[in-house]
C-alpha angles and dihedrals in degrees: 000000000000117000108194116255113216120260103265123252119246125228099177103107095122099031101073115146119264099203126050113256142176109257107198131190125185108202138177115199106222144165117252133177114241144162107197092165097030096272115103124229142143112280131187108241141165124256091348099307141085146240091058116246128265118255110218130182142142130244109283095024121125111234114211124186118184102200125195119186108222096159091109096201104045139051117227147185137191127233125189103218113219096009104120096208095222106197090354105076091144087068094061092102098215102146112229091014107058102002146016118255115273108242126215116283092016127108136208135184124232115197128172141150118256093232100165131037119234152099109293137152140215129222144157114278094196133094098335094297103144094071083056090062108271097129139094146162121283114196125187113193126207125207087201095049106152089221098044093113094046098073142043104209144015121235128183117213116183124186128189146162112242135210130203092209127065121257098247090056093046093047093048090052091048099048096063130119090241091062090092094161093052088238116183123214113279119228122249095212151335130267128202114195088353096297105334123141088250094242110144117186113230138170131223118272094004123127119224129201103220110202100200117194129181110214094176125142090210121348134083116223130218114215121196130172097194104201095031129068119221125225111208113218103163138020116199102323099333126101111225137192108270111276126185116229136174096188137028132196113199117190120209109297095012124128135200128190111204137174119227124183119206119224124247098257115104091203104051121099120196122220120212131192131225110187120180111223101227093168124107090229118001090196094059118118120216088007119179112245091031119253108267145156114228104158111063138156129195119205133178137230097215122216095152119033090195094049132085110313095169100071117136132225106219120196120187095188135002116233106159126193115277103240093193089070097053113113119225118242093238096053091231109182125223116289112247167241093007111233100178140027128208113190118192121188114198119209136149112250144165129250125230090277095052095255119145114259140162120240142197110209091350097306130100122219115256119186114235134214097257120052107250093236089055091053090048094054095045104043096071116201090353092067088098091068104101093196089066092072099059126221099343098109094250121195126175131211128179126242113283094004115139108238123198113199121198122197115193110195110204093180127098091235135076114252133197114226123194130195119202119221099027150065094221127204118247106228099170134355113165124189124262126308097023092126127219125342112258102176140332107262102166131033124194115238093230108017121205114253130211140133100241125048135186114233111200126231116284088355140090148236132219119207134171138205135181104233098229099124109080111214150089111280131180122224110199148146109270093217093106095213089058091052087056088050091056105263096148138103132186130239113203101196122199094346088180088069096046099064112116097004110160116241114209111262095235088058089052091047094060090053094051090047087063097040092250113151115234101196138053130033127324092299097038094258118149094222109071093216095049102108097179107129097020112145105238104158125060115238115252096223126058120218118185 
């Protein structure tokens, strides 16, 4: 029986490559049996083991992953979260959006340039698979890192909620007419470094770059190093001006890079706390049920292996850093003037069969026959017609336009929203119960940038991008259960530059092997307005 080995530490801070190279990984996606929290279950691993390996490269490298699906009973796909896929949108790995599902016993090659340094992660973007284990860190080093001389070693710290049942079972139980409260599956526990004991070796007076990643399917995580202050140097994939912090709250999919300096004592160990935020809204007053933290983990920064390893990190109140106020390193000013608005209203809803769904603007996302990118590249000048793409919430923006996106959250919970293809600017993100956005009245001089934002309960967020990355990019809630309920929309960016793109042949081959059309509108019809064959009703059974 496989007991999870911890994700290894990195000590490569000063050994980044000088010359661009091809960094190649040959992987088989396989089932393994593991018990990272002491309870055994099937887990999706790589090459017969789990946790999944780290992908590492340096800026300018070409990352190549040759992926063979040996799951036997499930299709799969691989998304590189935070990698913008500049000039390589077909490598984004979002099944149904930028590729067909990868069937068992078939292989496909992902290849992209590591354009930007940062702490990223990869995961399956297919049928709720990453809560089943298909996920891992993706680290892009930078020989010109502005903080390279400020630390001694790199350390990866992953946090995650964890479930004892497999995703298809959980999703099938969730998407049922009797789920009248739209309740998602609740986690059975918390993992740190995929099942490690949370002990991280450190040395006195050294500074460590902690690359903290939240792999959760649902829950945010508070991270606190009680006796040690953090200095934030990066959020998601954006360098920031150094910002002191005592507490962090990472929503599902978010990353923080922080510097932590160890004290001079050789005998002191430092406890740290990871607390899953299982509340709908941790800021709510007089909440029912009361705000509480029931899934916690205490780890140790270990100076002395023979010393006290049972110290506790005690927190009286959580008051995490406000990421919307963090200033980017490059002092990039707000994009403008705004030339287009995209307003998305999130509500829970029901499909035509009475099953619980999640909707943007009253419509739930339904995957179509043809991947949206493949339609965009084959429809020619008609690829600007959003109705050609079926019920995927399509919205188009022209090249170099400034797009302001508004997300109105009508739920009583905080939700993490992620946009593929961009580190967006945070223009406005008020606290809970501020109602719907009406207009943008104040714009920060140098807005924070990241790829996943928390939108507070019964409130909104305003983000901006410069549309200079032609492609088809999903915008979705990064609570994986809500993706499966349909809380996604599709940005078709610079469609005029997508016409006649060439999709790699091996990606076309896996579609043809499954009888999936690769040209035409959502149903594979030559005429963009021919809706025969569009998928307009959600299936009533869920098959992972």
